Each structure stands twice: as structure tokens, then as C-alpha cells.
ROLO-893163 format. One record per residue (C-alpha): residue number from 1; chain; z, y, x. Coordinates in Angstrom, 2 decimals, always signed. Example, Ala and Ser with C-alpha at 12.3 -4.5 7.8 and 13.67 -1.06 7.14 Angstrom:
2
num/cadena/pz/py/px
1/A/+7.80/-4.50/+12.30 $
2/A/+7.14/-1.06/+13.67 $
END
This chain:
562
num/cadena/pz/py/px
1/A/+27.47/-10.55/-16.45 $
2/A/+24.96/-9.19/-13.93 $
3/A/+22.22/-11.57/-12.87 $
4/A/+21.70/-12.40/-9.21 $
5/A/+19.01/-10.31/-7.53 $
6/A/+16.33/-12.40/-5.89 $
7/A/+13.66/-10.91/-3.62 $
8/A/+10.16/-12.27/-3.25 $
9/A/+10.43/-15.02/-5.86 $
10/A/+6.89/-15.42/-7.20 $
11/A/+7.44/-18.47/-9.41 $
12/A/+8.30/-17.62/-13.03 $
13/A/+9.96/-20.98/-13.67 $
14/A/+12.29/-20.55/-10.68 $
15/A/+13.35/-17.08/-11.85 $
16/A/+14.18/-18.29/-15.35 $
17/A/+15.93/-21.52/-14.36 $
18/A/+18.02/-19.79/-11.67 $
19/A/+18.89/-16.93/-14.06 $
20/A/+17.63/-14.33/-11.57 $
21/A/+17.23/-10.62/-12.41 $
22/A/+14.01/-10.18/-14.37 $
23/A/+12.36/-7.47/-16.46 $
24/A/+10.48/-8.99/-19.40 $
25/A/+6.73/-8.29/-19.17 $
26/A/+5.56/-11.24/-21.28 $
27/A/+3.82/-8.99/-23.81 $
28/A/+1.01/-8.90/-21.26 $
29/A/+0.13/-12.49/-22.22 $
30/A/-0.59/-11.47/-25.81 $
31/A/-2.54/-8.35/-24.81 $
32/A/-4.73/-10.24/-22.36 $
33/A/-5.31/-13.30/-24.54 $
34/A/-6.30/-11.28/-27.59 $
35/A/-8.77/-9.14/-25.67 $
36/A/-12.44/-10.01/-25.97 $
37/A/-12.81/-10.16/-22.19 $
38/A/-13.98/-13.46/-20.71 $
39/A/-13.21/-12.50/-17.10 $
40/A/-10.64/-9.80/-16.28 $
41/A/-10.05/-8.24/-12.87 $
42/A/-6.83/-6.23/-12.53 $
43/A/-6.21/-4.18/-9.39 $
44/A/-2.78/-2.94/-8.39 $
45/A/-1.15/-2.06/-5.04 $
46/A/+0.75/-4.67/-3.05 $
47/A/+4.03/-6.06/-4.37 $
48/A/+3.50/-4.91/-7.96 $
49/A/+4.10/-8.31/-9.52 $
50/A/+0.50/-9.54/-9.65 $
51/A/+1.30/-13.02/-8.32 $
52/A/+4.38/-13.30/-10.51 $
53/A/+2.35/-12.28/-13.56 $
54/A/-0.22/-14.99/-12.88 $
55/A/+2.60/-17.51/-12.44 $
56/A/+3.98/-16.40/-15.82 $
57/A/+0.57/-16.84/-17.46 $
58/A/+0.18/-20.28/-15.87 $
59/A/+3.60/-21.50/-17.03 $
60/A/+2.90/-20.29/-20.56 $
61/A/-0.51/-21.90/-21.08 $
62/A/-0.56/-24.94/-18.78 $
63/A/-0.80/-28.25/-20.58 $
64/A/+1.05/-29.82/-17.65 $
65/A/+4.08/-27.50/-18.03 $
66/A/+6.22/-29.73/-20.25 $
67/A/+9.10/-27.24/-20.61 $
68/A/+6.97/-24.16/-21.31 $
69/A/+8.54/-23.32/-24.68 $
70/A/+12.02/-23.58/-23.23 $
71/A/+11.12/-21.28/-20.32 $
72/A/+10.00/-18.49/-22.64 $
73/A/+12.87/-18.80/-25.10 $
74/A/+14.25/-15.38/-26.03 $
75/A/+11.46/-13.43/-24.30 $
76/A/+9.19/-10.91/-25.99 $
77/A/+6.23/-13.28/-26.27 $
78/A/+8.17/-15.49/-28.70 $
79/A/+8.00/-12.69/-31.28 $
80/A/+4.28/-13.46/-31.59 $
81/A/+4.01/-16.74/-33.57 $
82/A/+0.23/-16.88/-33.18 $
83/A/+0.55/-16.81/-29.41 $
84/A/+3.25/-19.46/-29.40 $
85/A/+0.71/-21.87/-30.91 $
86/A/-1.18/-21.63/-27.58 $
87/A/+1.89/-22.30/-25.44 $
88/A/+1.44/-25.38/-23.26 $
89/A/-1.96/-26.19/-24.69 $
90/A/-4.57/-25.37/-22.03 $
91/A/-5.81/-26.76/-18.70 $
92/A/-5.17/-24.13/-16.05 $
93/A/-6.45/-23.65/-12.48 $
94/A/-4.22/-21.29/-10.47 $
95/A/-5.68/-20.35/-7.06 $
96/A/-4.54/-17.84/-4.45 $
97/A/-6.59/-16.43/-1.57 $
98/A/-3.51/-14.77/-0.02 $
99/A/-3.56/-17.11/+3.00 $
100/A/-7.21/-16.51/+3.92 $
101/A/-6.83/-14.12/+6.83 $
102/A/-9.26/-15.31/+9.47 $
103/A/-10.75/-13.50/+12.44 $
104/A/-14.22/-15.06/+12.02 $
105/A/-16.35/-16.58/+9.27 $
106/A/-16.01/-20.21/+10.37 $
107/A/-12.22/-19.98/+10.36 $
108/A/-12.33/-18.33/+6.95 $
109/A/-14.27/-21.27/+5.48 $
110/A/-11.73/-23.67/+6.98 $
111/A/-8.94/-21.70/+5.29 $
112/A/-10.81/-21.78/+1.96 $
113/A/-11.11/-25.55/+2.41 $
114/A/-7.37/-25.85/+2.97 $
115/A/-6.72/-23.94/-0.25 $
116/A/-9.10/-26.11/-2.25 $
117/A/-7.82/-29.35/-0.74 $
118/A/-4.30/-28.41/-1.81 $
119/A/-5.58/-27.69/-5.32 $
120/A/-7.62/-30.90/-5.16 $
121/A/-4.44/-32.96/-4.82 $
122/A/-3.43/-31.56/-8.21 $
123/A/-6.54/-33.24/-9.67 $
124/A/-6.21/-36.71/-8.12 $
125/A/-5.34/-38.22/-11.51 $
126/A/-8.85/-37.35/-12.75 $
127/A/-10.71/-39.52/-10.26 $
128/A/-10.78/-42.65/-12.45 $
129/A/-12.68/-40.69/-15.12 $
130/A/-15.48/-39.60/-12.75 $
131/A/-18.82/-41.18/-12.00 $
132/A/-22.28/-40.30/-10.64 $
133/A/-22.70/-36.80/-9.22 $
134/A/-19.11/-35.89/-10.05 $
135/A/-17.73/-38.78/-8.03 $
136/A/-20.11/-37.97/-5.16 $
137/A/-18.83/-34.39/-5.07 $
138/A/-15.24/-35.61/-5.34 $
139/A/-15.74/-37.70/-2.20 $
140/A/-17.23/-34.78/-0.25 $
141/A/-14.11/-32.65/-0.59 $
142/A/-12.32/-32.36/+2.74 $
143/A/-10.96/-29.81/+5.19 $
144/A/-14.28/-29.98/+7.08 $
145/A/-16.64/-29.60/+4.12 $
146/A/-19.57/-27.20/+4.44 $
147/A/-19.49/-23.77/+2.84 $
148/A/-22.04/-24.80/+0.17 $
149/A/-19.60/-27.46/-1.06 $
150/A/-16.67/-25.05/-0.83 $
151/A/-18.45/-22.50/-3.01 $
152/A/-18.89/-25.03/-5.82 $
153/A/-15.34/-26.41/-5.86 $
154/A/-13.90/-24.30/-8.67 $
155/A/-16.92/-25.01/-10.86 $
156/A/-16.51/-28.76/-10.46 $
157/A/-12.73/-28.62/-10.86 $
158/A/-13.25/-26.76/-14.16 $
159/A/-15.69/-29.41/-15.39 $
160/A/-13.35/-32.29/-14.62 $
161/A/-10.33/-30.67/-16.26 $
162/A/-12.30/-29.61/-19.32 $
163/A/-13.70/-33.09/-19.89 $
164/A/-10.30/-34.71/-19.34 $
165/A/-8.33/-32.47/-21.74 $
166/A/-11.13/-31.70/-24.20 $
167/A/-10.74/-27.93/-23.76 $
168/A/-12.34/-25.34/-21.53 $
169/A/-10.29/-24.07/-18.60 $
170/A/-8.26/-20.95/-17.84 $
171/A/-8.80/-19.85/-14.21 $
172/A/-6.23/-17.61/-12.51 $
173/A/-7.23/-16.19/-9.11 $
174/A/-4.73/-14.18/-7.09 $
175/A/-5.59/-11.83/-4.18 $
176/A/-9.31/-12.29/-4.62 $
177/A/-10.02/-9.46/-2.15 $
178/A/-7.80/-10.54/+0.79 $
179/A/-10.60/-12.52/+2.52 $
180/A/-12.91/-9.49/+2.31 $
181/A/-10.39/-7.03/+3.71 $
182/A/-9.79/-9.34/+6.66 $
183/A/-13.55/-9.81/+7.12 $
184/A/-14.11/-6.06/+7.21 $
185/A/-11.41/-5.51/+9.82 $
186/A/-12.63/-8.45/+11.94 $
187/A/-16.38/-7.78/+11.65 $
188/A/-17.88/-10.56/+9.52 $
189/A/-18.21/-8.67/+6.22 $
190/A/-21.79/-9.63/+5.34 $
191/A/-21.17/-13.34/+5.84 $
192/A/-18.04/-13.48/+3.69 $
193/A/-19.59/-11.42/+0.89 $
194/A/-22.64/-13.69/+0.71 $
195/A/-20.43/-16.76/+0.49 $
196/A/-18.04/-15.30/-2.09 $
197/A/-20.85/-13.94/-4.25 $
198/A/-22.23/-17.48/-4.58 $
199/A/-18.76/-18.88/-5.27 $
200/A/-17.99/-16.30/-7.95 $
201/A/-21.37/-16.80/-9.57 $
202/A/-20.82/-20.56/-10.03 $
203/A/-17.17/-20.10/-11.04 $
204/A/-17.24/-17.14/-13.42 $
205/A/-20.85/-16.48/-14.47 $
206/A/-22.64/-19.80/-14.93 $
207/A/-19.58/-21.98/-15.57 $
208/A/-19.86/-23.51/-19.09 $
209/A/-16.36/-24.98/-18.77 $
210/A/-14.60/-21.61/-18.43 $
211/A/-12.60/-20.27/-21.39 $
212/A/-10.97/-17.19/-19.81 $
213/A/-10.32/-16.02/-16.28 $
214/A/-7.88/-13.54/-14.78 $
215/A/-8.32/-12.17/-11.25 $
216/A/-5.93/-9.87/-9.40 $
217/A/-6.27/-7.92/-6.18 $
218/A/-5.50/-4.64/-4.48 $
219/A/-8.99/-3.15/-4.43 $
220/A/-12.02/-3.11/-6.66 $
221/A/-14.90/-4.28/-4.52 $
222/A/-18.18/-2.81/-5.79 $
223/A/-20.06/-4.78/-8.39 $
224/A/-23.15/-4.70/-6.19 $
225/A/-21.26/-6.31/-3.31 $
226/A/-19.67/-9.17/-5.20 $
227/A/-20.04/-9.20/-8.96 $
228/A/-23.77/-8.60/-9.42 $
229/A/-25.06/-9.67/-12.85 $
230/A/-21.56/-10.57/-14.10 $
231/A/-21.82/-8.90/-17.50 $
232/A/-18.74/-10.76/-18.72 $
233/A/-16.39/-8.98/-16.27 $
234/A/-13.77/-6.45/-17.43 $
235/A/-12.34/-4.38/-14.57 $
236/A/-8.92/-2.78/-15.03 $
237/A/-7.96/-0.41/-12.19 $
238/A/-4.93/+1.83/-11.70 $
239/A/-6.72/+4.59/-13.62 $
240/A/-7.20/+2.37/-16.68 $
241/A/-4.83/+2.72/-19.62 $
242/A/-5.05/-0.99/-20.38 $
243/A/-1.96/-2.95/-19.24 $
244/A/-0.54/+0.28/-17.76 $
245/A/+3.13/-0.71/-18.19 $
246/A/+2.68/-4.44/-17.50 $
247/A/+2.81/-4.18/-13.69 $
248/A/+5.60/-2.37/-11.87 $
249/A/+8.80/-0.95/-13.39 $
250/A/+8.88/+2.10/-15.65 $
251/A/+11.45/+4.82/-15.01 $
252/A/+13.33/+3.81/-18.15 $
253/A/+13.57/+0.26/-16.84 $
254/A/+14.65/+1.39/-13.36 $
255/A/+17.34/+3.80/-14.56 $
256/A/+18.73/+1.17/-16.93 $
257/A/+19.06/-1.41/-14.16 $
258/A/+20.60/+1.17/-11.77 $
259/A/+23.33/+1.77/-14.33 $
260/A/+23.80/-1.96/-14.84 $
261/A/+24.25/-2.61/-11.10 $
262/A/+26.53/+0.35/-10.42 $
263/A/+24.00/+2.80/-8.95 $
264/A/+23.86/+5.34/-11.79 $
265/A/+24.65/+8.20/-9.39 $
266/A/+21.65/+7.30/-7.21 $
267/A/+18.93/+7.93/-9.80 $
268/A/+17.53/+11.10/-8.22 $
269/A/+17.49/+9.66/-4.69 $
270/A/+15.84/+6.47/-5.91 $
271/A/+13.25/+8.59/-7.69 $
272/A/+12.54/+10.61/-4.52 $
273/A/+12.12/+7.49/-2.41 $
274/A/+10.34/+5.07/-4.72 $
275/A/+8.78/+6.91/-7.71 $
276/A/+5.28/+8.39/-7.73 $
277/A/+2.92/+5.64/-8.88 $
278/A/+0.71/+6.26/-11.91 $
279/A/-1.28/+3.77/-13.96 $
280/A/-3.60/+5.10/-16.64 $
281/A/-1.78/+8.02/-18.26 $
282/A/+1.63/+6.54/-17.49 $
283/A/+3.61/+8.41/-14.84 $
284/A/+6.82/+7.42/-13.04 $
285/A/+6.00/+3.82/-12.17 $
286/A/+8.16/+2.23/-9.47 $
287/A/+7.32/-0.54/-7.05 $
288/A/+9.36/-3.66/-7.98 $
289/A/+9.77/-4.79/-4.36 $
290/A/+11.49/-1.55/-3.34 $
291/A/+13.75/-1.43/-6.39 $
292/A/+14.86/-5.05/-6.06 $
293/A/+15.42/-4.55/-2.31 $
294/A/+17.53/-1.47/-3.01 $
295/A/+19.62/-3.40/-5.54 $
296/A/+20.24/-6.04/-2.88 $
297/A/+20.93/-3.77/+0.09 $
298/A/+22.29/-0.62/-1.51 $
299/A/+20.59/+1.61/+1.06 $
300/A/+17.33/+3.51/+1.38 $
301/A/+14.61/+1.98/+3.51 $
302/A/+10.78/+1.82/+3.31 $
303/A/+10.96/-1.71/+1.87 $
304/A/+7.53/-1.84/+0.24 $
305/A/+5.73/-0.14/+3.10 $
306/A/+7.24/-2.57/+5.62 $
307/A/+5.77/-5.65/+3.91 $
308/A/+2.30/-5.16/+5.40 $
309/A/+0.70/-4.47/+8.76 $
310/A/-1.43/-1.74/+7.14 $
311/A/-4.16/-2.72/+9.60 $
312/A/-7.09/-1.55/+7.48 $
313/A/-5.47/+1.80/+6.65 $
314/A/-4.57/+2.34/+10.30 $
315/A/-8.09/+1.48/+11.44 $
316/A/-9.79/+3.91/+9.03 $
317/A/-7.51/+6.86/+9.80 $
318/A/-7.33/+6.27/+13.56 $
319/A/-11.08/+5.82/+13.96 $
320/A/-12.11/+8.40/+11.35 $
321/A/-13.68/+11.74/+12.14 $
322/A/-11.85/+15.04/+12.66 $
323/A/-11.95/+16.02/+8.98 $
324/A/-10.18/+12.80/+7.96 $
325/A/-7.49/+13.31/+10.59 $
326/A/-6.90/+16.94/+9.64 $
327/A/-6.49/+15.93/+5.99 $
328/A/-4.10/+13.19/+7.09 $
329/A/-2.02/+15.79/+8.93 $
330/A/-1.95/+17.92/+5.77 $
331/A/-0.57/+14.95/+3.84 $
332/A/+2.11/+14.33/+6.49 $
333/A/+3.33/+17.89/+5.96 $
334/A/+3.89/+17.10/+2.29 $
335/A/+0.90/+19.11/+1.11 $
336/A/-2.05/+18.18/-1.10 $
337/A/-5.66/+17.42/-0.25 $
338/A/-8.55/+17.85/-2.68 $
339/A/-11.34/+15.29/-2.70 $
340/A/-13.54/+13.06/-4.78 $
341/A/-12.61/+9.40/-5.10 $
342/A/-14.55/+6.32/-6.13 $
343/A/-12.70/+3.22/-7.34 $
344/A/-15.66/+0.99/-6.46 $
345/A/-15.11/+0.34/-2.76 $
346/A/-18.04/-0.54/-0.55 $
347/A/-16.30/-1.82/+2.59 $
348/A/-19.44/-1.78/+4.67 $
349/A/-19.80/+1.98/+4.15 $
350/A/-16.19/+3.02/+4.81 $
351/A/-16.40/+4.13/+8.41 $
352/A/-16.32/+7.95/+8.55 $
353/A/-16.77/+8.09/+4.76 $
354/A/-14.05/+10.44/+3.55 $
355/A/-14.44/+9.54/-0.11 $
356/A/-14.07/+5.84/+0.69 $
357/A/-10.98/+6.40/+2.88 $
358/A/-9.12/+8.48/+0.29 $
359/A/-10.24/+6.12/-2.48 $
360/A/-8.76/+3.18/-0.59 $
361/A/-5.50/+5.02/+0.08 $
362/A/-5.19/+5.94/-3.59 $
363/A/-6.09/+2.46/-4.82 $
364/A/-3.62/+0.78/-2.50 $
365/A/-0.77/+3.08/-3.57 $
366/A/-0.36/+5.31/-0.53 $
367/A/-1.63/+8.41/-2.34 $
368/A/-0.97/+9.60/-5.87 $
369/A/-3.17/+11.70/-8.14 $
370/A/-1.41/+14.99/-8.86 $
371/A/-4.18/+16.66/-10.82 $
372/A/-7.85/+16.23/-11.76 $
373/A/-10.26/+19.14/-12.15 $
374/A/-14.02/+19.51/-12.48 $
375/A/-16.27/+20.09/-9.48 $
376/A/-19.69/+20.51/-11.05 $
377/A/-20.53/+17.19/-12.65 $
378/A/-17.86/+15.30/-10.70 $
379/A/-14.09/+15.10/-10.77 $
380/A/-12.06/+16.68/-7.98 $
381/A/-8.74/+14.94/-7.33 $
382/A/-5.61/+16.55/-5.92 $
383/A/-3.83/+13.87/-3.87 $
384/A/-0.44/+13.71/-2.14 $
385/A/+1.57/+11.00/-0.42 $
386/A/+3.08/+8.88/-3.19 $
387/A/+6.73/+9.28/-2.20 $
388/A/+9.15/+9.58/+0.68 $
389/A/+8.85/+5.88/+1.48 $
390/A/+5.15/+6.35/+2.25 $
391/A/+5.86/+9.38/+4.43 $
392/A/+8.17/+7.20/+6.52 $
393/A/+5.60/+4.43/+6.99 $
394/A/+2.87/+6.80/+8.14 $
395/A/+5.22/+8.27/+10.71 $
396/A/+5.82/+4.78/+12.07 $
397/A/+2.09/+4.08/+12.01 $
398/A/+1.57/+6.91/+14.49 $
399/A/+4.10/+5.29/+16.81 $
400/A/+2.31/+1.95/+16.59 $
401/A/-0.84/+3.58/+17.97 $
402/A/+1.22/+4.35/+21.05 $
403/A/+2.29/+0.78/+21.69 $
404/A/+3.79/-0.93/+24.74 $
405/A/+5.98/+1.42/+26.71 $
406/A/+5.71/+3.87/+23.81 $
407/A/+8.71/+2.34/+22.07 $
408/A/+10.96/+3.01/+25.05 $
409/A/+9.48/+6.44/+25.61 $
410/A/+9.90/+7.30/+21.93 $
411/A/+13.61/+6.50/+22.06 $
412/A/+13.91/+8.70/+25.12 $
413/A/+12.04/+11.46/+23.28 $
414/A/+14.43/+11.37/+20.31 $
415/A/+17.50/+11.33/+22.53 $
416/A/+16.15/+14.22/+24.60 $
417/A/+15.30/+16.23/+21.50 $
418/A/+18.83/+15.85/+20.12 $
419/A/+20.44/+16.66/+23.49 $
420/A/+18.26/+19.64/+24.39 $
421/A/+16.77/+17.91/+27.45 $
422/A/+13.28/+19.38/+27.72 $
423/A/+12.41/+17.21/+30.74 $
424/A/+12.55/+14.05/+28.61 $
425/A/+10.68/+15.70/+25.74 $
426/A/+7.87/+16.79/+28.04 $
427/A/+7.62/+13.39/+29.71 $
428/A/+7.10/+11.64/+26.38 $
429/A/+4.75/+14.18/+24.85 $
430/A/+2.37/+14.28/+27.77 $
431/A/+2.11/+10.49/+28.00 $
432/A/+1.78/+10.29/+24.24 $
433/A/-1.01/+12.87/+24.09 $
434/A/-2.89/+11.25/+26.95 $
435/A/-3.38/+8.18/+24.78 $
436/A/-3.52/+9.54/+21.25 $
437/A/-5.96/+12.34/+22.00 $
438/A/-8.61/+9.70/+22.64 $
439/A/-8.14/+8.82/+18.97 $
440/A/-7.53/+12.29/+17.59 $
441/A/-9.78/+14.52/+19.68 $
442/A/-7.05/+17.12/+19.87 $
443/A/-7.90/+20.47/+21.38 $
444/A/-7.59/+24.15/+20.70 $
445/A/-10.68/+23.75/+18.49 $
446/A/-9.20/+20.91/+16.41 $
447/A/-9.16/+23.28/+13.46 $
448/A/-11.09/+26.54/+13.32 $
449/A/-8.42/+28.30/+11.27 $
450/A/-5.17/+26.57/+12.31 $
451/A/-5.46/+24.91/+15.73 $
452/A/-1.76/+23.97/+15.63 $
453/A/-2.29/+21.64/+12.65 $
454/A/-3.28/+18.68/+14.79 $
455/A/-0.12/+18.78/+16.91 $
456/A/+2.06/+19.72/+13.95 $
457/A/+1.08/+16.57/+12.05 $
458/A/+1.44/+14.41/+15.14 $
459/A/+4.95/+15.59/+16.06 $
460/A/+6.09/+15.56/+12.43 $
461/A/+5.10/+11.90/+12.26 $
462/A/+7.19/+11.18/+15.36 $
463/A/+10.27/+12.62/+13.71 $
464/A/+10.16/+10.65/+10.49 $
465/A/+12.70/+8.13/+11.79 $
466/A/+15.32/+10.89/+12.04 $
467/A/+15.40/+11.18/+8.25 $
468/A/+18.56/+9.10/+7.91 $
469/A/+20.59/+11.90/+9.52 $
470/A/+18.38/+14.94/+8.94 $
471/A/+16.45/+16.68/+6.20 $
472/A/+12.97/+17.20/+7.63 $
473/A/+11.27/+20.33/+6.37 $
474/A/+7.88/+21.74/+7.28 $
475/A/+6.20/+25.11/+6.70 $
476/A/+9.14/+26.50/+4.72 $
477/A/+10.31/+30.11/+4.48 $
478/A/+13.39/+31.19/+6.40 $
479/A/+14.32/+34.65/+7.59 $
480/A/+11.13/+36.73/+7.70 $
481/A/+8.53/+34.01/+8.00 $
482/A/+7.61/+30.32/+7.78 $
483/A/+8.79/+27.98/+10.50 $
484/A/+6.71/+24.96/+11.54 $
485/A/+9.39/+22.23/+11.53 $
486/A/+13.12/+22.32/+10.87 $
487/A/+15.60/+19.44/+11.16 $
488/A/+18.59/+20.29/+8.99 $
489/A/+21.58/+18.01/+9.67 $
490/A/+23.10/+16.22/+6.70 $
491/A/+26.45/+16.42/+8.50 $
492/A/+26.63/+20.04/+9.70 $
493/A/+29.97/+19.44/+11.41 $
494/A/+28.69/+16.59/+13.57 $
495/A/+24.97/+17.08/+14.22 $
496/A/+22.86/+19.90/+15.63 $
497/A/+20.09/+21.76/+13.82 $
498/A/+16.58/+22.03/+15.28 $
499/A/+13.77/+24.56/+14.85 $
500/A/+10.31/+23.92/+16.30 $
501/A/+7.36/+26.28/+16.54 $
502/A/+3.92/+25.10/+17.67 $
503/A/+1.29/+27.12/+19.48 $
504/A/-2.00/+26.22/+21.14 $
505/A/-2.94/+28.06/+24.34 $
506/A/-5.23/+30.97/+23.48 $
507/A/-6.74/+32.65/+26.54 $
508/A/-7.87/+35.58/+24.38 $
509/A/-4.29/+36.37/+23.38 $
510/A/-2.95/+37.37/+26.79 $
511/A/-1.75/+33.81/+27.46 $
512/A/-2.75/+32.48/+30.87 $
513/A/-0.53/+29.37/+31.03 $
514/A/+1.19/+26.89/+28.77 $
515/A/+4.46/+28.51/+29.72 $
516/A/+3.22/+31.83/+28.30 $
517/A/+2.34/+30.05/+25.06 $
518/A/+5.67/+28.23/+24.80 $
519/A/+7.56/+31.49/+25.35 $
520/A/+5.44/+33.13/+22.67 $
521/A/+6.52/+30.37/+20.25 $
522/A/+10.20/+30.95/+21.11 $
523/A/+9.76/+34.70/+20.66 $
524/A/+8.39/+34.10/+17.17 $
525/A/+11.41/+31.96/+16.24 $
526/A/+13.74/+34.81/+17.26 $
527/A/+11.74/+37.69/+15.76 $
528/A/+11.29/+35.93/+12.42 $
529/A/+14.96/+34.84/+12.27 $
530/A/+14.03/+31.25/+11.40 $
531/A/+17.63/+30.16/+12.10 $
532/A/+18.81/+31.91/+8.91 $
533/A/+18.44/+28.78/+6.77 $
534/A/+20.50/+26.66/+9.15 $
535/A/+23.22/+29.30/+9.46 $
536/A/+23.43/+29.53/+5.67 $
537/A/+23.76/+25.73/+5.51 $
538/A/+26.82/+25.95/+7.79 $
539/A/+25.34/+24.99/+11.17 $
540/A/+27.06/+27.06/+13.92 $
541/A/+24.71/+29.30/+15.91 $
542/A/+25.55/+27.53/+19.18 $
543/A/+24.52/+24.19/+17.65 $
544/A/+21.01/+25.32/+16.73 $
545/A/+18.34/+24.17/+19.20 $
546/A/+15.11/+26.16/+19.25 $
547/A/+12.00/+24.67/+20.81 $
548/A/+8.63/+26.19/+21.60 $
549/A/+5.91/+23.52/+21.77 $
550/A/+2.78/+24.64/+23.63 $
551/A/-0.41/+22.56/+23.71 $
552/A/-3.80/+22.58/+25.34 $
553/A/-5.94/+19.51/+24.74 $
554/A/-4.06/+16.55/+26.24 $
555/A/-1.36/+18.67/+27.89 $
556/A/+1.91/+19.89/+26.43 $
557/A/+4.85/+22.00/+27.55 $
558/A/+8.12/+22.36/+25.66 $
559/A/+10.65/+25.10/+26.36 $
560/A/+14.04/+25.61/+24.76 $
561/A/+15.61/+28.95/+23.93 $
562/A/+18.53/+29.65/+26.21 $
END
């Protein structure tokens, strides 16, 4: 009998007791416990089971989890008798910084205080055992406590638990980097880093009551920023082979569950949409959130990408220099970029730092490493968008930059495009460019070799939402050349086909007006017979719309072939 599919359940006990769909990853407990690492930091993209893994570890070790052996009955970990001796035998502190998303430092400290006060209630039974300095500190804990007290909380909590149970403590910290990402976006980076450096020092470096610690997050913040002098820290990133198959679903696991739930025929489409992640040397890793969502809904949507505002990514790309934007446009066309990456992120140095931007995008799962080659003494990485789901989210990100009336205008743009109404297309494009060019610095000099690239990437992003009815193709051969964009209908009997050619006004090419340039684009479509691919696919000639898009800085003109 198929198990119920539950989305977003982060509590291991709830999953087991409710008999919810679950892929057994408990071997991770043995691997981590038997390592010689005192403090382990594991980074993975969002929604890859980090919180659930920590919940699993907590339920296994916690001395307060009375039914721990029953919860793990029949799971892989029970095949390790040595590990089962540790089950339910350790004091555990499980903390999450996921809720710390403040717009200023003072609010961030208040949110830390709320987290620690909630954890503090878990320790109320220890108060009768405290005296002296411990009791004084106990009485200082409140929502309004000063940051110096806040920074020492985990150290004191460890001491009290250790002395009560007669064993040192296991500390589990989830989303350690969320407060820092929010601080970077909101402008109080230096303050939060100073505070967290002190907190981590007292919790993980100088804490004599710590047995082992496990931290998870999305990014690896540089050791200099946060983990200075922590020689006991083992960092496991997405490029590390350690624990490679313990987070996310492998292709074998995904294909097995697709067969079990009646989606065996969808394997290739699921792979196109949701495959593409790589950990260590292990390819074909899938995001659990997207797979579970697909099992629930039975349709293709950017599930994982829609679970975040992507505010940091948007900020870095939107405010980055021309080179960053041109590379972004290359990625939107489905092509590769070649760059160096550095897994140690220094948030304070990200602005206009290409290496930092692409490193962040790769670390957070938006880009995948296709190949690695040598560039002198350094590695050169070939990167592409991870999968089709990511392509969809970046298209929507472009629309978000054109907020407000942009949503209404965008709908008008799509309707006009599909109906052949150039007036509506031109109205949207010119308003759109007026705003976005202040971000993108678009002009005929946007690229020395291919000035159309800027507009190509921009318009391609606008069309991503049409993917449910159309196959979007870019820079593909048809007839006697390579068209810029083609929308091939999935239902050739119902929907029209579209061909788009871009040109930027070039006064040295006998073009005096945007109209001249647009007509030149249409002429190229005809002379190169770009419609050949659509005709072969079964789209009638009269149902093929051909558009010439002409641009000059913040102005656009679109003409349609008669």
C-alpha cells in the first residue's frame, strides 16, 4: 500500500508515526557519529532535507526521546548494533535560526532572544540544580536581554545539561547562515558577524561541555568572517564527497518512487524539470521538495524555486555590473558560462564581484557544474542553469523587477504576442525598458560583439511563463540560419507558432530609424527560412507569426510580417 505523501513535514517523529512517504537516510547518523570531527558544518541548497536530517539526529540521540528505539525500528541504522547502543542516551540541544530575518541589528537580537527563550523553556526542570553564577545567568534570560547575554546562552545551556545528565552535549544548529544573509541584504553585516563570531566562539570553540556539534546552512561563510581559530571545524560543501547521497534524492530513488506512485512514464520529464544537482562526484541528485510536490500534484511547476523570495540573488544580479548581466543572459538562453568559483563566501565583498556572485548561485543550487578545467594554477568551472525549474524562476524574477502595473502590462503583452497585436507588444516593451534599463544599462554598446544579447535575454525571460503550452527554443538552427527565439506550440492544431528576430539600431548599416531595423529583422527571418522547423512540426504557414524586434537604448519597436 502506498504511503501518504506529506509536504513540508520537518519532524522525523511525525513522519514515522503518521506513516508518511519517507526515503531512509539514517545511515548518515552512523557516518557522522563515527567521524573524528568535533564540529561539522554541512551546506546544501534550500529544501534538501537539512532540517529533517537534524530532527532525525535529535530523535535518535536525545535522552528525552523515550520512544527513540521504536521510531527507528526497521530503518537502516538498526543494522549497526554499535550505533544502537547510543540511541536515546545523550543530552541534545536543537536550535534553528530560520526565523531570524530582521531588517536591523536590534531586531535581530530580539529574534535571537525569542529563539533562546523558547529553548530555555525546555530547560526549566534544571533550575533546582543551579546555584551561584549559573542561577544568576538563568535569571537574566529574557526577551529583552542584552546581546552579550544572548551570545553566551548556548554555552550555559550546554553546561547545565551536561551536569544534569552526566554527559557532554550534542548541539544541532539549523540554518546558521540565515541571520547573515538577511543582514547583508538589509545593511548591518558587520554588526551581526561580530555578534555571531563571539557566540560561535563560546559555543563551539571554548565550550568544555560540547561532545559533538552539527551545523547546517545554505552557504559557507568564510572562516575569517565567522569561524576564525576554530580548528575543530569540518566543513562539508556540495563539492565534498562526504555525505554526498545523504541529502536529496538520488535518481535511483526518484525513479523507484515514480513507478510506485504510477508516474513511470514521466521519468524523462521529471528529469528535465528537477534533475541537475551534483554533490561531490555524485550526479543526478533531485530536490526532495520538488519531487514530493510532483507526487502530490501530478503536474510540473517550479515548486522548489517558488519557496523563497530569492531576494539576495535578485539583488546581486540586478545591481551587478554589465559583465554579470551579460553572463546572466547567456544562462537564460540555456548556454554555459566559464568562471572561477570560491565556496568560501565573503558577503561584504560580493557587490560587483563576479566570482562571488557565481559562487553563491552555484552553492545555492541555481547553477550546476558541467565541467572543470585548468586555468593556470586555478580551476575554471563551466556552469549552466541547474534545470528547467530554475529557468522558469529566473524568468519570473525579471518580471518582479517590473512590479506594480507591470503584472497587468505583462498579461497584455502575452495576449498581444499570441494574437499578433503589435500595438500591445510595443506598449509593454517600451514601458518595460524604461524601467529595466536603469538596472541593465541596455544600449547598442551593451555587448561589443553581440549587442542583441541584452534584449534577447530580457525578452526570453518574459516568455518563460508560456512554457506550459509552448516549447521555447533559442539560437537554434532552422532553414539556412539560426533564429533568435522560437515558440513551438505543443498543440499544433490549436496554437500558433512564433518566430522572433532581434536587432539593435546600427546607424552604420544603412538604418536610420527603428522601423528600418525592425524590417531588417523580418527580412532575415524570410531569407533564412526560419519557419522551416515549425512547418515540419505541422504548424500551418498562416498560423506562424513572425516578429522583428528593434531596439535602441530604452526604445523598442516591434513589427510583424504581413
